[in-house]
TORKOLDO-278857 format. One line per 8 residues: number of its first residue (from 1); their letters; for each residue x, y, z of C-alpha. Coordinates in steps of 0.1 Angstrom, whole numbers, plus 5000, padded with zeros to 4 digits. Example, Ala and Ser with C-alpha at 12.3 -4.5 7.8 and 13.67 -1.06 7.14 Angstrom:
2
1 = AS = 5123/4955/5078  5137/4989/5071;
! end
This chain:
364
1 = MKITGVIV = 1289/6031/1494  1273/6052/1461  1287/6086/1467  1278/6114/1439  1290/6145/1433  1275/6176/1415  1291/6211/1409  1267/6240/1417;
9 = EYNPFHNG = 1266/6275/1421  1229/6279/1428  1229/6316/1426  1201/6316/1435  1183/6278/1438  1157/6275/1416  1132/6248/1401  1154/6235/1378;
17 = HLYHIKRT = 1179/6229/1407  1155/6205/1423  1150/6186/1391  1186/6183/1386  1191/6169/1423  1158/6145/1416  1175/6131/1383  1211/6127/1399;
25 = RELTNCEV = 1196/6103/1422  1174/6086/1401  1206/6082/1376  1234/6074/1403  1210/6055/1429  1235/6071/1453  1235/6071/1493  1253/6104/1497;
33 = LVAVMSGN = 1246/6135/1475  1279/6161/1476  1282/6198/1457  1311/6217/1454  1295/6250/1452  1311/6286/1442  1310/6309/1470  1303/6346/1469;
41 = WVQRGEPA = 1317/6353/1437  1307/6333/1408  1322/6318/1375  1306/6346/1353  1325/6372/1373  1295/6384/1399  1289/6387/1430  1262/6359/1442;
49 = VIDKWERA = 1229/6374/1450  1226/6352/1482  1256/6345/1503  1273/6316/1503  1261/6302/1539  1222/6303/1531  1227/6291/1497  1244/6261/1511;
57 = KFACENGI = 1219/6260/1538  1189/6258/1514  1208/6231/1492  1210/6210/1522  1171/6216/1531  1162/6202/1495  1179/6172/1488  1221/6175/1491;
65 = DLVVELPY = 1237/6156/1517  1268/6177/1519  1282/6214/1504  1314/6223/1503  1330/6254/1487  1348/6256/1454  1378/6282/1466  1374/6317/1453;
73 = IYATQSAT = 1406/6314/1432  1391/6283/1412  1354/6295/1414  1364/6331/1392  1384/6315/1367  1379/6301/1331  1366/6266/1324  1397/6250/1326;
81 = QFAYGAIE = 1408/6262/1362  1370/6258/1373  1368/6224/1364  1400/6216/1380  1393/6229/1413  1359/6213/1411  1368/6181/1400  1400/6181/1423;
89 = TLKLLDID = 1379/6190/1456  1355/6159/1445  1384/6136/1445  1389/6145/1479  1354/6138/1489  1361/6104/1475  1331/6103/1448  1323/6076/1423;
97 = SIVFGSEI = 1300/6092/1399  1292/6128/1389  1263/6141/1372  1261/6175/1350  1238/6194/1327  1241/6195/1287  1228/6216/1264  1235/6185/1237;
105 = NNLEELKE = 1230/6158/1263  1255/6135/1242  1278/6121/1266  1300/6101/1240  1302/6131/1218  1312/6156/1250  1337/6125/1259  1354/6125/1220;
113 = ISELSFDV = 1357/6162/1223  1373/6159/1256  1404/6137/1246  1412/6159/1224  1441/6182/1228  1430/6221/1225  1418/6250/1245  1384/6243/1260;
121 = NRFKENLD = 1386/6280/1269  1386/6291/1232  1365/6256/1220  1331/6278/1213  1352/6310/1198  1372/6280/1177  1340/6265/1165  1323/6297/1153;
129 = SGFSYPKS = 1350/6304/1133  1350/6276/1114  1374/6251/1134  1362/6219/1144  1370/6194/1171  1366/6169/1149  1355/6187/1116  1319/6169/1117;
137 = YGASASGY = 1312/6191/1147  1317/6222/1129  1287/6225/1116  1269/6221/1149  1290/6251/1170  1260/6273/1177  1244/6239/1192  1273/6238/1224;
145 = GPNDILAI = 1262/6259/1255  1279/6266/1284  1271/6238/1302  1286/6216/1274  1320/6236/1276  1319/6232/1314  1312/6194/1306  1342/6194/1282;
153 = AYLKELQQ = 1364/6207/1306  1353/6184/1340  1354/6152/1313  1391/6164/1305  1398/6164/1343  1382/6132/1350  1406/6110/1325  1428/6087/1344;
161 = TNIQPFSI = 1400/6082/1367  1372/6059/1377  1349/6085/1383  1317/6079/1363  1298/6107/1344  1261/6113/1338  1249/6141/1319  1215/6151/1321;
169 = QRTNNYHG = 1193/6175/1296  1192/6211/1303  1157/6220/1308  1156/6255/1296  1177/6284/1277  1208/6292/1299  1203/6331/1290  1168/6330/1290;
177 = LELQKISS = 1151/6361/1303  1117/6350/1306  1104/6336/1342  1087/6305/1343  1079/6273/1363  1117/6261/1352  1137/6299/1350  1173/6302/1344;
185 = ASAIRNAL = 1193/6317/1373  1200/6345/1345  1162/6350/1340  1161/6350/1381  1188/6378/1387  1175/6402/1361  1141/6401/1375  1155/6406/1409;
193 = HNGQTVIE = 1180/6434/1394  1146/6453/1383  1125/6447/1409  1099/6417/1400  1090/6388/1419  1104/6354/1416  1084/6335/1440  1071/6310/1414;
201 = ATSMALSK = 1103/6303/1399  1126/6300/1429  1119/6286/1466  1146/6308/1482  1134/6336/1502  1152/6366/1483  1155/6403/1491  1171/6430/1468;
209 = PFFWPDYY = 1209/6415/1462  1236/6437/1450  1248/6436/1416  1282/6450/1397  1271/6487/1397  1272/6486/1432  1306/6479/1430  1315/6503/1403;
217 = PYLQTLLL = 1328/6534/1426  1354/6513/1445  1365/6498/1412  1366/6529/1393  1389/6541/1424  1413/6513/1422  1419/6516/1387  1422/6553/1384;
225 = THSRNDIE = 1449/6555/1417  1467/6526/1410  1498/6527/1389  1495/6505/1356  1520/6484/1373  1502/6477/1401  1474/6465/1381  1493/6443/1356;
233 = RILLVNEG = 1507/6421/1386  1468/6412/1388  1453/6377/1380  1438/6377/1345  1454/6408/1337  1473/6404/1306  1477/6414/1268  1475/6450/1278;
241 = IENHLIKQ = 1438/6448/1293  1448/6467/1321  1451/6499/1295  1417/6492/1280  1399/6490/1317  1420/6521/1328  1405/6541/1297  1371/6533/1298;
249 = AKVCGSYE = 1373/6540/1337  1383/6575/1333  1352/6588/1311  1325/6564/1324  1303/6577/1351  1282/6539/1355  1292/6505/1353  1266/6496/1326;
257 = EFIKKCVV = 1283/6522/1303  1319/6508/1316  1311/6473/1305  1293/6478/1274  1327/6498/1260  1352/6472/1281  1334/6445/1260  1350/6442/1228;
265 = KRYTKSRI = 1356/6411/1204  1388/6405/1222  1371/6403/1255  1339/6387/1266  1317/6400/1298  1325/6371/1315  1364/6376/1311  1364/6410/1319;
273 = QRTLVHIL = 1340/6408/1349  1362/6378/1363  1392/6403/1357  1375/6430/1375  1369/6404/1407  1406/6398/1409  1413/6436/1409  1384/6445/1436;
281 = TQTTKQQK = 1403/6418/1456  1436/6425/1448  1444/6387/1440  1477/6384/1421  1492/6361/1397  1522/6355/1422  1498/6342/1449  1480/6317/1419;
289 = DQLPKLDH = 1516/6306/1414  1521/6299/1447  1493/6274/1458  1500/6246/1472  1483/6214/1458  1445/6214/1468  1443/6188/1496  1416/6201/1519;
297 = FRVLAFNE = 1381/6211/1514  1357/6236/1536  1323/6224/1547  1297/6249/1541  1262/6230/1555  1253/6192/1558  1225/6172/1569  1229/6140/1590;
305 = VGQKYLNK = 1236/6119/1564  1261/6141/1551  1275/6142/1587  1278/6108/1592  1300/6107/1559  1320/6137/1570  1332/6115/1601  1344/6091/1572;
313 = LRKKNIVV = 1364/6113/1557  1382/6127/1588  1396/6093/1589  1414/6094/1559  1444/6116/1553  1422/6148/1539  1419/6183/1559  1387/6187/1565;
321 = ANKFTQLP = 1382/6225/1573  1349/6231/1598  1369/6264/1604  1384/6292/1588  1414/6288/1608  1419/6248/1594  1423/6264/1559  1461/6269/1543;
329 = KIYQEMEY = 1472/6305/1548  1470/6312/1515  1432/6304/1510  1426/6322/1540  1439/6351/1530  1422/6349/1495  1386/6339/1511  1388/6369/1536;
337 = KATVAYAI = 1396/6392/1506  1368/6375/1486  1344/6385/1515  1353/6418/1524  1350/6428/1488  1319/6409/1485  1306/6431/1511  1315/6466/1501;
345 = PYTMEEKK = 1278/6476/1491  1264/6467/1524  1260/6488/1558  1285/6488/1585  1265/6466/1605  1256/6439/1576  1294/6442/1565  1304/6429/1605;
353 = QIIQKEIY = 1276/6399/1601  1292/6387/1565  1327/6391/1579  1318/6371/1608  1303/6347/1591  1331/6343/1571  1354/6333/1601  1332/6319/1624;
361 = GQYR = 1308/6300/1596  1268/6302/1600  1262/6290/1632  1284/6302/1662;
! end
């Protein structure tokens, strides 16, 4: 039985994702296609424009057989930790191949880089500074995009496994803001933020979502009412970044002003935003250090094929969490706080619904 995995966010699901699913099935001829998907907070440190349950359901209506959740703690970290959580989850799903997007779409080159000893999180910065891995790649530093960096991190995690990787050419500019038939997720989110319609760019029915400015009053309160020592305990808070964040929170009345002043050469926007998510959810370094080995996955959605495959997986020594209460306790605590934080800008009734879905699932 051929089982293929993909690592996704679907924030939101768009026509480029349909192309990815189609090409994945063509490349692998898989019988089951499984996806590990970020939850309500995504890797760039942003709230998802649609909750994880709706995105997972839509994915299973459009070519994915089974969607499981990438735990919050891994979904909101840099490339190496994101890749670790995603690949470990796919191993539990017993996949034999994986397909990911790439800007350069040169699998051999990406493999060669992944076999070298270096910090993937600083790969692009080092290349841009004139360092190369190996030197012959230095001239093409600008050619490596976010998907390439994630691909290198995935390939590092795939070492010593029998999982076969495939890459496909990315069909648009990752950060391009122009709406077209195959638009970037960034373009769609930007259009939503500006009140534009996105019917031709994505098949999902989208209402106006919430963005970081909607969370800023609560974030600002946390930064200004907690001690520096308390904030320093939070995951990703290091190198004195707490002083930088507190300083800007004191003088910035809007999130736009705050993030503009926080982003400096030392700290990228994504790095800042991932840190802010953990401050918002009060996720500590100690909690991260106490995590047990990832030996479970949480089911978000499946079709008939996915359900049959789940039944096979249940016969193995794997924790298949259909219910919130089946998650290990430390993961329950993190996912619950992530959901409560995600629900901050919503009405009281909507908050209740979001939290109920977290505990009971999409359908009760």
